[in-house]
PDB file with one MODEL, atoms N, CA, C and O in Angstrom:
MODEL        1
ATOM      1  N   MET A   1      61.191 -50.438  25.978  1.00  0.00           N
ATOM      2  CA  MET A   1      61.111 -50.470  27.426  1.00  0.00           C
ATOM      3  C   MET A   1      62.128 -49.464  27.970  1.00  0.00           C
ATOM      4  O   MET A   1      63.288 -49.459  27.559  1.00  0.00           O
ATOM      5  N   GLY A   2      61.684 -48.622  28.892  1.00  0.00           N
ATOM      6  CA  GLY A   2      62.548 -47.610  29.482  1.00  0.00           C
ATOM      7  C   GLY A   2      63.471 -48.184  30.547  1.00  0.00           C
ATOM      8  O   GLY A   2      63.302 -49.318  30.996  1.00  0.00           O
ATOM      9  N   SER A   3      64.439 -47.386  30.936  1.00  0.00           N
ATOM     10  CA  SER A   3      65.429 -47.825  31.931  1.00  0.00           C
ATOM     11  C   SER A   3      64.787 -48.224  33.253  1.00  0.00           C
ATOM     12  O   SER A   3      65.175 -49.222  33.861  1.00  0.00           O
ATOM     13  N   ARG A   4      63.810 -47.448  33.696  1.00  0.00           N
ATOM     14  CA  ARG A   4      63.180 -47.762  34.985  1.00  0.00           C
ATOM     15  C   ARG A   4      62.497 -49.125  34.927  1.00  0.00           C
ATOM     16  O   ARG A   4      62.574 -49.899  35.881  1.00  0.00           O
ATOM     17  N   ALA A   5      61.832 -49.423  33.816  1.00  0.00           N
ATOM     18  CA  ALA A   5      61.148 -50.711  33.663  1.00  0.00           C
ATOM     19  C   ALA A   5      62.144 -51.865  33.583  1.00  0.00           C
ATOM     20  O   ALA A   5      61.897 -52.941  34.129  1.00  0.00           O
ATOM     21  N   ILE A   6      63.265 -51.642  32.905  1.00  0.00           N
ATOM     22  CA  ILE A   6      64.297 -52.684  32.813  1.00  0.00           C
ATOM     23  C   ILE A   6      64.885 -52.971  34.186  1.00  0.00           C
ATOM     24  O   ILE A   6      65.051 -54.131  34.563  1.00  0.00           O
ATOM     25  N   ILE A   7      65.200 -51.919  34.932  1.00  0.00           N
ATOM     26  CA  ILE A   7      65.752 -52.093  36.280  1.00  0.00           C
ATOM     27  C   ILE A   7      64.740 -52.808  37.168  1.00  0.00           C
ATOM     28  O   ILE A   7      65.109 -53.717  37.912  1.00  0.00           O
ATOM     29  N   ALA A   8      63.475 -52.414  37.102  1.00  0.00           N
ATOM     30  CA  ALA A   8      62.426 -53.038  37.901  1.00  0.00           C
ATOM     31  C   ALA A   8      62.344 -54.531  37.608  1.00  0.00           C
ATOM     32  O   ALA A   8      62.317 -55.358  38.519  1.00  0.00           O
ATOM     33  N   LYS A   9      62.306 -54.858  36.325  1.00  0.00           N
ATOM     34  CA  LYS A   9      62.211 -56.264  35.913  1.00  0.00           C
ATOM     35  C   LYS A   9      63.428 -57.053  36.372  1.00  0.00           C
ATOM     36  O   LYS A   9      63.301 -58.189  36.829  1.00  0.00           O
ATOM     37  N   ASN A  10      64.606 -56.450  36.251  1.00  0.00           N
ATOM     38  CA  ASN A  10      65.833 -57.147  36.625  1.00  0.00           C
ATOM     39  C   ASN A  10      65.971 -57.346  38.127  1.00  0.00           C
ATOM     40  O   ASN A  10      66.446 -58.393  38.567  1.00  0.00           O
ATOM     41  N   ILE A  11      65.572 -56.375  38.910  1.00  0.00           N
ATOM     42  CA  ILE A  11      65.629 -56.557  40.365  1.00  0.00           C
ATOM     43  C   ILE A  11      64.778 -57.762  40.749  1.00  0.00           C
ATOM     44  O   ILE A  11      65.222 -58.624  41.508  1.00  0.00           O
ATOM     45  N   LYS A  12      63.568 -57.819  40.231  1.00  0.00           N
ATOM     46  CA  LYS A  12      62.686 -58.951  40.547  1.00  0.00           C
ATOM     47  C   LYS A  12      63.262 -60.256  40.009  1.00  0.00           C
ATOM     48  O   LYS A  12      63.248 -61.270  40.707  1.00  0.00           O
ATOM     49  N   HIS A  13      63.768 -60.242  38.777  1.00  0.00           N
ATOM     50  CA  HIS A  13      64.323 -61.440  38.153  1.00  0.00           C
ATOM     51  C   HIS A  13      65.463 -62.018  38.995  1.00  0.00           C
ATOM     52  O   HIS A  13      65.457 -63.203  39.330  1.00  0.00           O
ATOM     53  N   PHE A  14      66.440 -61.172  39.334  1.00  0.00           N
ATOM     54  CA  PHE A  14      67.593 -61.655  40.089  1.00  0.00           C
ATOM     55  C   PHE A  14      67.221 -62.005  41.533  1.00  0.00           C
ATOM     56  O   PHE A  14      67.811 -62.911  42.122  1.00  0.00           O
ATOM     57  N   ARG A  15      66.248 -61.293  42.103  1.00  0.00           N
ATOM     58  CA  ARG A  15      65.794 -61.625  43.457  1.00  0.00           C
ATOM     59  C   ARG A  15      65.174 -63.017  43.475  1.00  0.00           C
ATOM     60  O   ARG A  15      65.474 -63.822  44.357  1.00  0.00           O
ATOM     61  N   LEU A  16      64.313 -63.300  42.505  1.00  0.00           N
ATOM     62  CA  LEU A  16      63.686 -64.619  42.443  1.00  0.00           C
ATOM     63  C   LEU A  16      64.710 -65.707  42.124  1.00  0.00           C
ATOM     64  O   LEU A  16      64.638 -66.814  42.656  1.00  0.00           O
ATOM     65  N   GLN A  17      65.651 -65.384  41.262  1.00  0.00           N
ATOM     66  CA  GLN A  17      66.703 -66.335  40.926  1.00  0.00           C
ATOM     67  C   GLN A  17      67.503 -66.720  42.165  1.00  0.00           C
ATOM     68  O   GLN A  17      67.925 -67.867  42.315  1.00  0.00           O
ATOM     69  N   LYS A  18      67.702 -65.752  43.045  1.00  0.00           N
ATOM     70  CA  LYS A  18      68.447 -65.987  44.289  1.00  0.00           C
ATOM     71  C   LYS A  18      67.531 -66.558  45.385  1.00  0.00           C
ATOM     72  O   LYS A  18      67.990 -66.885  46.479  1.00  0.00           O
ATOM     73  N   ARG A  19      66.232 -66.671  45.075  1.00  0.00           N
ATOM     74  CA  ARG A  19      65.222 -67.216  46.000  1.00  0.00           C
ATOM     75  C   ARG A  19      65.097 -66.376  47.274  1.00  0.00           C
ATOM     76  O   ARG A  19      64.997 -66.903  48.382  1.00  0.00           O
ATOM     77  N   LEU A  20      65.105 -65.053  47.082  1.00  0.00           N
ATOM     78  CA  LEU A  20      64.917 -64.120  48.190  1.00  0.00           C
ATOM     79  C   LEU A  20      63.525 -63.511  48.109  1.00  0.00           C
ATOM     80  O   LEU A  20      63.021 -63.240  47.019  1.00  0.00           O
ATOM     81  N   SER A  21      62.911 -63.299  49.255  1.00  0.00           N
ATOM     82  CA  SER A  21      61.659 -62.550  49.294  1.00  0.00           C
ATOM     83  C   SER A  21      61.988 -61.059  49.223  1.00  0.00           C
ATOM     84  O   SER A  21      63.135 -60.655  49.411  1.00  0.00           O
ATOM     85  N   GLN A  22      60.973 -60.257  48.952  1.00  0.00           N
ATOM     86  CA  GLN A  22      61.183 -58.807  48.973  1.00  0.00           C
ATOM     87  C   GLN A  22      61.668 -58.376  50.346  1.00  0.00           C
ATOM     88  O   GLN A  22      62.527 -57.501  50.466  1.00  0.00           O
ATOM     89  N   GLU A  23      61.124 -58.983  51.361  1.00  0.00           N
ATOM     90  CA  GLU A  23      61.508 -58.630  52.726  1.00  0.00           C
ATOM     91  C   GLU A  23      62.973 -58.971  53.002  1.00  0.00           C
ATOM     92  O   GLU A  23      63.686 -58.184  53.623  1.00  0.00           O
ATOM     93  N   GLN A  24      63.418 -60.129  52.547  1.00  0.00           N
ATOM     94  CA  GLN A  24      64.816 -60.517  52.756  1.00  0.00           C
ATOM     95  C   GLN A  24      65.765 -59.572  52.021  1.00  0.00           C
ATOM     96  O   GLN A  24      66.785 -59.153  52.566  1.00  0.00           O
ATOM     97  N   LEU A  25      65.413 -59.242  50.774  1.00  0.00           N
ATOM     98  CA  LEU A  25      66.242 -58.301  50.013  1.00  0.00           C
ATOM     99  C   LEU A  25      66.273 -56.948  50.703  1.00  0.00           C
ATOM    100  O   LEU A  25      67.331 -56.330  50.816  1.00  0.00           O
ATOM    101  N   ALA A  26      65.122 -56.487  51.163  1.00  0.00           N
ATOM    102  CA  ALA A  26      65.033 -55.190  51.826  1.00  0.00           C
ATOM    103  C   ALA A  26      65.899 -55.151  53.090  1.00  0.00           C
ATOM    104  O   ALA A  26      66.626 -54.184  53.320  1.00  0.00           O
ATOM    105  N   LEU A  27      65.816 -56.199  53.898  1.00  0.00           N
ATOM    106  CA  LEU A  27      66.610 -56.246  55.131  1.00  0.00           C
ATOM    107  C   LEU A  27      68.104 -56.199  54.830  1.00  0.00           C
ATOM    108  O   LEU A  27      68.852 -55.479  55.492  1.00  0.00           O
ATOM    109  N   GLN A  28      68.534 -56.959  53.840  1.00  0.00           N
ATOM    110  CA  GLN A  28      69.956 -57.011  53.520  1.00  0.00           C
ATOM    111  C   GLN A  28      70.456 -55.731  52.850  1.00  0.00           C
ATOM    112  O   GLN A  28      71.624 -55.365  52.984  1.00  0.00           O
ATOM    113  N   ALA A  29      69.552 -55.050  52.121  1.00  0.00           N
ATOM    114  CA  ALA A  29      69.934 -53.795  51.447  1.00  0.00           C
ATOM    115  C   ALA A  29      69.656 -52.578  52.327  1.00  0.00           C
ATOM    116  O   ALA A  29      69.935 -51.446  51.931  1.00  0.00           O
ATOM    117  N   ASP A  30      69.103 -52.811  53.526  1.00  0.00           N
ATOM    118  CA  ASP A  30      68.820 -51.754  54.495  1.00  0.00           C
ATOM    119  C   ASP A  30      67.801 -50.732  53.971  1.00  0.00           C
ATOM    120  O   ASP A  30      67.989 -49.522  54.097  1.00  0.00           O
ATOM    121  N   VAL A  31      66.706 -51.259  53.375  1.00  0.00           N
ATOM    122  CA  VAL A  31      65.580 -50.428  52.944  1.00  0.00           C
ATOM    123  C   VAL A  31      64.294 -51.106  53.391  1.00  0.00           C
ATOM    124  O   VAL A  31      64.318 -52.248  53.851  1.00  0.00           O
ATOM    125  N   ASP A  32      63.185 -50.415  53.261  1.00  0.00           N
ATOM    126  CA  ASP A  32      61.895 -50.972  53.636  1.00  0.00           C
ATOM    127  C   ASP A  32      61.379 -51.917  52.547  1.00  0.00           C
ATOM    128  O   ASP A  32      61.657 -51.709  51.365  1.00  0.00           O
ATOM    129  N   ARG A  33      60.631 -52.954  52.938  1.00  0.00           N
ATOM    130  CA  ARG A  33      60.082 -53.903  51.986  1.00  0.00           C
ATOM    131  C   ARG A  33      59.188 -53.222  50.969  1.00  0.00           C
ATOM    132  O   ARG A  33      59.178 -53.595  49.795  1.00  0.00           O
ATOM    133  N   THR A  34      58.428 -52.216  51.418  1.00  0.00           N
ATOM    134  CA  THR A  34      57.536 -51.520  50.492  1.00  0.00           C
ATOM    135  C   THR A  34      58.323 -50.759  49.434  1.00  0.00           C
ATOM    136  O   THR A  34      57.832 -50.544  48.326  1.00  0.00           O
ATOM    137  N   TYR A  35      59.541 -50.350  49.773  1.00  0.00           N
ATOM    138  CA  TYR A  35      60.398 -49.667  48.802  1.00  0.00           C
ATOM    139  C   TYR A  35      60.856 -50.650  47.729  1.00  0.00           C
ATOM    140  O   TYR A  35      60.885 -50.309  46.546  1.00  0.00           O
ATOM    141  N   VAL A  36      61.216 -51.872  48.137  1.00  0.00           N
ATOM    142  CA  VAL A  36      61.597 -52.904  47.166  1.00  0.00           C
ATOM    143  C   VAL A  36      60.419 -53.197  46.245  1.00  0.00           C
ATOM    144  O   VAL A  36      60.592 -53.333  45.034  1.00  0.00           O
ATOM    145  N   SER A  37      59.239 -53.293  46.808  1.00  0.00           N
ATOM    146  CA  SER A  37      58.037 -53.514  46.003  1.00  0.00           C
ATOM    147  C   SER A  37      57.853 -52.396  44.979  1.00  0.00           C
ATOM    148  O   SER A  37      57.567 -52.657  43.810  1.00  0.00           O
ATOM    149  N   ALA A  38      58.016 -51.159  45.420  1.00  0.00           N
ATOM    150  CA  ALA A  38      57.872 -50.007  44.520  1.00  0.00           C
ATOM    151  C   ALA A  38      58.947 -50.017  43.430  1.00  0.00           C
ATOM    152  O   ALA A  38      58.677 -49.641  42.289  1.00  0.00           O
ATOM    153  N   LEU A  39      60.154 -50.442  43.776  1.00  0.00           N
ATOM    154  CA  LEU A  39      61.221 -50.551  42.773  1.00  0.00           C
ATOM    155  C   LEU A  39      60.850 -51.585  41.710  1.00  0.00           C
ATOM    156  O   LEU A  39      61.021 -51.349  40.514  1.00  0.00           O
ATOM    157  N   GLU A  40      60.342 -52.731  42.162  1.00  0.00           N
ATOM    158  CA  GLU A  40      59.998 -53.806  41.234  1.00  0.00           C
ATOM    159  C   GLU A  40      58.792 -53.460  40.361  1.00  0.00           C
ATOM    160  O   GLU A  40      58.619 -54.034  39.285  1.00  0.00           O
ATOM    161  N   ARG A  41      57.975 -52.541  40.813  1.00  0.00           N
ATOM    162  CA  ARG A  41      56.830 -52.094  40.007  1.00  0.00           C
ATOM    163  C   ARG A  41      57.182 -50.899  39.140  1.00  0.00           C
ATOM    164  O   ARG A  41      56.358 -50.446  38.346  1.00  0.00           O
ATOM    165  N   GLY A  42      58.403 -50.382  39.282  1.00  0.00           N
ATOM    166  CA  GLY A  42      58.837 -49.246  38.488  1.00  0.00           C
ATOM    167  C   GLY A  42      58.257 -47.933  38.952  1.00  0.00           C
ATOM    168  O   GLY A  42      58.193 -46.975  38.182  1.00  0.00           O
ATOM    169  N   VAL A  43      57.834 -47.873  40.202  1.00  0.00           N
ATOM    170  CA  VAL A  43      57.224 -46.667  40.770  1.00  0.00           C
ATOM    171  C   VAL A  43      58.280 -45.727  41.343  1.00  0.00           C
ATOM    172  O   VAL A  43      58.106 -44.509  41.307  1.00  0.00           O
ATOM    173  N   ARG A  44      59.369 -46.275  41.868  1.00  0.00           N
ATOM    174  CA  ARG A  44      60.419 -45.470  42.500  1.00  0.00           C
ATOM    175  C   ARG A  44      61.693 -45.492  41.667  1.00  0.00           C
ATOM    176  O   ARG A  44      61.955 -46.435  40.921  1.00  0.00           O
ATOM    177  N   ASN A  45      62.472 -44.437  41.813  1.00  0.00           N
ATOM    178  CA  ASN A  45      63.774 -44.325  41.153  1.00  0.00           C
ATOM    179  C   ASN A  45      64.871 -44.530  42.190  1.00  0.00           C
ATOM    180  O   ASN A  45      65.054 -43.680  43.061  1.00  0.00           O
ATOM    181  N   PRO A  46      65.605 -45.637  42.117  1.00  0.00           N
ATOM    182  CA  PRO A  46      66.661 -45.871  43.098  1.00  0.00           C
ATOM    183  C   PRO A  46      67.904 -45.039  42.793  1.00  0.00           C
ATOM    184  O   PRO A  46      68.183 -44.716  41.638  1.00  0.00           O
ATOM    185  N   SER A  47      68.635 -44.701  43.835  1.00  0.00           N
ATOM    186  CA  SER A  47      69.913 -44.016  43.648  1.00  0.00           C
ATOM    187  C   SER A  47      70.949 -45.032  43.170  1.00  0.00           C
ATOM    188  O   SER A  47      70.745 -46.241  43.276  1.00  0.00           O
ATOM    189  N   VAL A  48      72.041 -44.533  42.652  1.00  0.00           N
ATOM    190  CA  VAL A  48      73.128 -45.413  42.219  1.00  0.00           C
ATOM    191  C   VAL A  48      73.681 -46.175  43.419  1.00  0.00           C
ATOM    192  O   VAL A  48      74.016 -47.355  43.309  1.00  0.00           O
ATOM    193  N   ASP A  49      73.776 -45.503  44.561  1.00  0.00           N
ATOM    194  CA  ASP A  49      74.268 -46.171  45.767  1.00  0.00           C
ATOM    195  C   ASP A  49      73.369 -47.341  46.156  1.00  0.00           C
ATOM    196  O   ASP A  49      73.855 -48.404  46.543  1.00  0.00           O
ATOM    197  N   LEU A  50      72.055 -47.140  46.052  1.00  0.00           N
ATOM    198  CA  LEU A  50      71.128 -48.227  46.387  1.00  0.00           C
ATOM    199  C   LEU A  50      71.231 -49.354  45.364  1.00  0.00           C
ATOM    200  O   LEU A  50      71.172 -50.525  45.736  1.00  0.00           O
ATOM    201  N   LEU A  51      71.383 -49.025  44.093  1.00  0.00           N
ATOM    202  CA  LEU A  51      71.561 -50.067  43.078  1.00  0.00           C
ATOM    203  C   LEU A  51      72.808 -50.889  43.370  1.00  0.00           C
ATOM    204  O   LEU A  51      72.813 -52.106  43.183  1.00  0.00           O
ATOM    205  N   ASP A  52      73.873 -50.221  43.832  1.00  0.00           N
ATOM    206  CA  ASP A  52      75.090 -50.938  44.225  1.00  0.00           C
ATOM    207  C   ASP A  52      74.817 -51.899  45.373  1.00  0.00           C
ATOM    208  O   ASP A  52      75.285 -53.037  45.353  1.00  0.00           O
ATOM    209  N   LYS A  53      74.060 -51.447  46.381  1.00  0.00           N
ATOM    210  CA  LYS A  53      73.715 -52.299  47.527  1.00  0.00           C
ATOM    211  C   LYS A  53      72.892 -53.498  47.085  1.00  0.00           C
ATOM    212  O   LYS A  53      73.157 -54.629  47.495  1.00  0.00           O
ATOM    213  N   ILE A  54      71.891 -53.247  46.247  1.00  0.00           N
ATOM    214  CA  ILE A  54      71.014 -54.322  45.778  1.00  0.00           C
ATOM    215  C   ILE A  54      71.809 -55.327  44.959  1.00  0.00           C
ATOM    216  O   ILE A  54      71.647 -56.536  45.128  1.00  0.00           O
ATOM    217  N   ALA A  55      72.661 -54.835  44.076  1.00  0.00           N
ATOM    218  CA  ALA A  55      73.494 -55.728  43.270  1.00  0.00           C
ATOM    219  C   ALA A  55      74.394 -56.570  44.161  1.00  0.00           C
ATOM    220  O   ALA A  55      74.584 -57.760  43.907  1.00  0.00           O
ATOM    221  N   ASP A  56      74.943 -55.965  45.197  1.00  0.00           N
ATOM    222  CA  ASP A  56      75.801 -56.692  46.132  1.00  0.00           C
ATOM    223  C   ASP A  56      75.018 -57.807  46.821  1.00  0.00           C
ATOM    224  O   ASP A  56      75.501 -58.935  46.919  1.00  0.00           O
ATOM    225  N   VAL A  57      73.818 -57.500  47.296  1.00  0.00           N
ATOM    226  CA  VAL A  57      72.977 -58.511  47.949  1.00  0.00           C
ATOM    227  C   VAL A  57      72.643 -59.641  46.971  1.00  0.00           C
ATOM    228  O   VAL A  57      72.617 -60.811  47.353  1.00  0.00           O
ATOM    229  N   LEU A  58      72.389 -59.287  45.718  1.00  0.00           N
ATOM    230  CA  LEU A  58      72.023 -60.279  44.707  1.00  0.00           C
ATOM    231  C   LEU A  58      73.234 -60.978  44.087  1.00  0.00           C
ATOM    232  O   LEU A  58      73.079 -61.843  43.225  1.00  0.00           O
ATOM    233  N   SER A  59      74.433 -60.606  44.520  1.00  0.00           N
ATOM    234  CA  SER A  59      75.685 -61.185  44.014  1.00  0.00           C
ATOM    235  C   SER A  59      75.826 -61.035  42.499  1.00  0.00           C
ATOM    236  O   SER A  59      76.206 -61.970  41.794  1.00  0.00           O
ATOM    237  N   ILE A  60      75.505 -59.823  42.021  1.00  0.00           N
ATOM    238  CA  ILE A  60      75.650 -59.506  40.599  1.00  0.00           C
ATOM    239  C   ILE A  60      76.385 -58.181  40.483  1.00  0.00           C
ATOM    240  O   ILE A  60      76.592 -57.491  41.482  1.00  0.00           O
ATOM    241  N   LYS A  61      76.780 -57.824  39.266  1.00  0.00           N
ATOM    242  CA  LYS A  61      77.372 -56.520  39.009  1.00  0.00           C
ATOM    243  C   LYS A  61      76.243 -55.524  38.779  1.00  0.00           C
ATOM    244  O   LYS A  61      75.218 -55.873  38.193  1.00  0.00           O
ATOM    245  N   THR A  62      76.421 -54.302  39.230  1.00  0.00           N
ATOM    246  CA  THR A  62      75.398 -53.269  39.096  1.00  0.00           C
ATOM    247  C   THR A  62      74.942 -53.120  37.648  1.00  0.00           C
ATOM    248  O   THR A  62      73.755 -52.915  37.391  1.00  0.00           O
ATOM    249  N   VAL A  63      75.852 -53.218  36.719  1.00  0.00           N
ATOM    250  CA  VAL A  63      75.513 -53.048  35.309  1.00  0.00           C
ATOM    251  C   VAL A  63      74.479 -54.079  34.840  1.00  0.00           C
ATOM    252  O   VAL A  63      73.730 -53.814  33.900  1.00  0.00           O
ATOM    253  N   GLN A  64      74.430 -55.242  35.478  1.00  0.00           N
ATOM    254  CA  GLN A  64      73.464 -56.271  35.101  1.00  0.00           C
ATOM    255  C   GLN A  64      72.023 -55.821  35.342  1.00  0.00           C
ATOM    256  O   GLN A  64      71.097 -56.349  34.726  1.00  0.00           O
ATOM    257  N   LEU A  65      71.832 -54.852  36.232  1.00  0.00           N
ATOM    258  CA  LEU A  65      70.488 -54.350  36.480  1.00  0.00           C
ATOM    259  C   LEU A  65      69.974 -53.510  35.311  1.00  0.00           C
ATOM    260  O   LEU A  65      68.776 -53.249  35.208  1.00  0.00           O
ATOM    261  N   PHE A  66      70.884 -53.089  34.435  1.00  0.00           N
ATOM    262  CA  PHE A  66      70.517 -52.261  33.284  1.00  0.00           C
ATOM    263  C   PHE A  66      70.389 -53.061  31.991  1.00  0.00           C
ATOM    264  O   PHE A  66      69.943 -52.528  30.975  1.00  0.00           O
ATOM    265  N   GLU A  67      70.776 -54.329  32.022  1.00  0.00           N
ATOM    266  CA  GLU A  67      70.771 -55.147  30.819  1.00  0.00           C
ATOM    267  C   GLU A  67      69.415 -55.820  30.629  1.00  0.00           C
ATOM    268  O   GLU A  67      68.752 -56.192  31.597  1.00  0.00           O
ATOM    269  N   THR A  68      69.017 -55.968  29.381  1.00  0.00           N
ATOM    270  CA  THR A  68      67.771 -56.667  29.082  1.00  0.00           C
ATOM    271  C   THR A  68      68.005 -58.152  29.300  1.00  0.00           C
ATOM    272  O   THR A  68      68.887 -58.742  28.676  1.00  0.00           O
ATOM    273  N   THR A  69      67.216 -58.759  30.184  1.00  0.00           N
ATOM    274  CA  THR A  69      67.358 -60.186  30.474  1.00  0.00           C
ATOM    275  C   THR A  69      66.586 -60.986  29.443  1.00  0.00           C
ATOM    276  O   THR A  69      65.513 -60.585  28.992  1.00  0.00           O
ATOM    277  N   LYS A  70      67.147 -62.111  29.084  1.00  0.00           N
ATOM    278  CA  LYS A  70      66.505 -63.002  28.122  1.00  0.00           C
ATOM    279  C   LYS A  70      66.313 -64.352  28.783  1.00  0.00           C
ATOM    280  O   LYS A  70      67.004 -64.693  29.743  1.00  0.00           O
ATOM    281  N   GLY A  71      65.384 -65.102  28.270  1.00  0.00           N
ATOM    282  CA  GLY A  71      65.170 -66.434  28.804  1.00  0.00           C
ATOM    283  C   GLY A  71      63.999 -66.463  29.755  1.00  0.00           C
ATOM    284  O   GLY A  71      63.298 -65.470  29.949  1.00  0.00           O
ATOM    285  N   GLN A  72      63.811 -67.604  30.333  1.00  0.00           N
ATOM    286  CA  GLN A  72      62.679 -67.846  31.202  1.00  0.00           C
ATOM    287  C   GLN A  72      62.880 -67.196  32.570  1.00  0.00           C
ATOM    288  O   GLN A  72      63.981 -67.202  33.122  1.00  0.00           O
ATOM    289  N   SER A  73      61.805 -66.643  33.096  1.00  0.00           N
ATOM    290  CA  SER A  73      61.861 -66.038  34.423  1.00  0.00           C
ATOM    291  C   SER A  73      61.955 -67.123  35.479  1.00  0.00           C
ATOM    292  O   SER A  73      61.412 -68.213  35.297  1.00  0.00           O
ATOM    293  N   PRO A  74      62.636 -66.840  36.579  1.00  0.00           N
ATOM    294  CA  PRO A  74      62.704 -67.809  37.674  1.00  0.00           C
ATOM    295  C   PRO A  74      61.318 -68.069  38.252  1.00  0.00           C
ATOM    296  O   PRO A  74      60.431 -67.221  38.157  1.00  0.00           O
ATOM    297  N   LYS A  75      61.139 -69.220  38.837  1.00  0.00           N
ATOM    298  CA  LYS A  75      59.880 -69.590  39.458  1.00  0.00           C
ATOM    299  C   LYS A  75      59.582 -68.656  40.630  1.00  0.00           C
ATOM    300  O   LYS A  75      60.475 -68.305  41.401  1.00  0.00           O
ATOM    301  N   ALA A  76      58.323 -68.262  40.750  1.00  0.00           N
ATOM    302  CA  ALA A  76      57.905 -67.370  41.835  1.00  0.00           C
ATOM    303  C   ALA A  76      58.049 -68.060  43.187  1.00  0.00           C
ATOM    304  O   ALA A  76      57.945 -69.282  43.289  1.00  0.00           O
ATOM    305  N   LEU A  77      58.285 -67.272  44.205  1.00  0.00           N
ATOM    306  CA  LEU A  77      58.355 -67.789  45.569  1.00  0.00           C
ATOM    307  C   LEU A  77      56.945 -68.022  46.090  1.00  0.00           C
ATOM    308  O   LEU A  77      55.997 -67.416  45.590  1.00  0.00           O
ATOM    309  N   PRO A  78      56.787 -68.890  47.087  1.00  0.00           N
ATOM    310  CA  PRO A  78      55.463 -69.074  47.685  1.00  0.00           C
ATOM    311  C   PRO A  78      54.958 -67.766  48.264  1.00  0.00           C
ATOM    312  O   PRO A  78      55.740 -66.967  48.779  1.00  0.00           O
ATOM    313  N   ARG A  79      53.659 -67.547  48.182  1.00  0.00           N
ATOM    314  CA  ARG A  79      53.081 -66.298  48.683  1.00  0.00           C
ATOM    315  C   ARG A  79      52.954 -66.343  50.204  1.00  0.00           C
ATOM    316  O   ARG A  79      52.908 -67.415  50.808  1.00  0.00           O
ATOM    317  N   GLY A  80      52.897 -65.161  50.804  1.00  0.00           N
ATOM    318  CA  GLY A  80      52.714 -65.045  52.243  1.00  0.00           C
ATOM    319  C   GLY A  80      54.036 -64.901  52.973  1.00  0.00           C
ATOM    320  O   GLY A  80      55.110 -65.149  52.423  1.00  0.00           O
ATOM    321  N   ARG A  81      53.928 -64.504  54.189  1.00  0.00           N
ATOM    322  CA  ARG A  81      55.126 -64.317  54.996  1.00  0.00           C
ATOM    323  C   ARG A  81      55.526 -65.638  55.611  1.00  0.00           C
ATOM    324  O   ARG A  81      54.687 -66.434  56.031  1.00  0.00           O
ATOM    325  N   SER A  82      56.818 -65.851  55.652  1.00  0.00           N
ATOM    326  CA  SER A  82      57.312 -67.052  56.319  1.00  0.00           C
ATOM    327  C   SER A  82      57.979 -66.612  57.608  1.00  0.00           C
ATOM    328  O   SER A  82      58.831 -65.723  57.624  1.00  0.00           O
ATOM    329  N   GLY A  83      57.583 -67.234  58.644  1.00  0.00           N
ATOM    330  CA  GLY A  83      58.157 -66.891  59.936  1.00  0.00           C
ATOM    331  C   GLY A  83      58.435 -68.163  60.698  1.00  0.00           C
ATOM    332  O   GLY A  83      58.212 -69.261  60.188  1.00  0.00           O
ATOM    333  N   PRO A  84      58.912 -68.025  61.891  1.00  0.00           N
ATOM    334  CA  PRO A  84      59.168 -69.227  62.690  1.00  0.00           C
ATOM    335  C   PRO A  84      57.872 -69.972  62.938  1.00  0.00           C
ATOM    336  O   PRO A  84      56.847 -69.375  63.266  1.00  0.00           O
ATOM    337  N   SER A  85      57.933 -71.285  62.776  1.00  0.00           N
ATOM    338  CA  SER A  85      56.728 -72.089  63.017  1.00  0.00           C
ATOM    339  C   SER A  85      56.473 -72.152  64.510  1.00  0.00           C
ATOM    340  O   SER A  85      57.398 -72.180  65.321  1.00  0.00           O
ATOM    341  N   LYS A  86      55.202 -72.173  64.847  1.00  0.00           N
ATOM    342  CA  LYS A  86      54.815 -72.199  66.265  1.00  0.00           C
ATOM    343  C   LYS A  86      54.487 -73.627  66.673  1.00  0.00           C
ATOM    344  O   LYS A  86      53.703 -74.312  66.015  1.00  0.00           O
ATOM    345  N   ALA A  87      55.086 -74.055  67.745  1.00  0.00           N
ATOM    346  CA  ALA A  87      54.821 -75.404  68.263  1.00  0.00           C
ATOM    347  C   ALA A  87      53.519 -75.369  69.045  1.00  0.00           C
ATOM    348  O   ALA A  87      53.242 -74.421  69.780  1.00  0.00           O
ATOM    349  N   SER A  88      52.736 -76.405  68.876  1.00  0.00           N
ATOM    350  CA  SER A  88      51.446 -76.479  69.590  1.00  0.00           C
ATOM    351  C   SER A  88      51.603 -77.099  70.928  1.00  0.00           C
ATOM    352  O   SER A  88      50.624 -77.239  71.661  1.00  0.00           O
TER     353      SER A  88
ENDMDL
END
């Protein structure tokens, strides 16, 4: 597995572990949600500065994004956007 694939897998792994949506991670890291999606699919190459921001949001060390994770993946978040509920 190449570095880009490891980073992609780890961003998603730690994001789910922290129970953040792609949108929440994107807002806190000051990037677009579609960019987070592309990172998790291994389509985009993040800068070191962005990896630092993402690691900070995920409360991990940047180097952890480069390590091969072992064990069970965190449970997926519910699908769809969550927003304020509307009162009838």
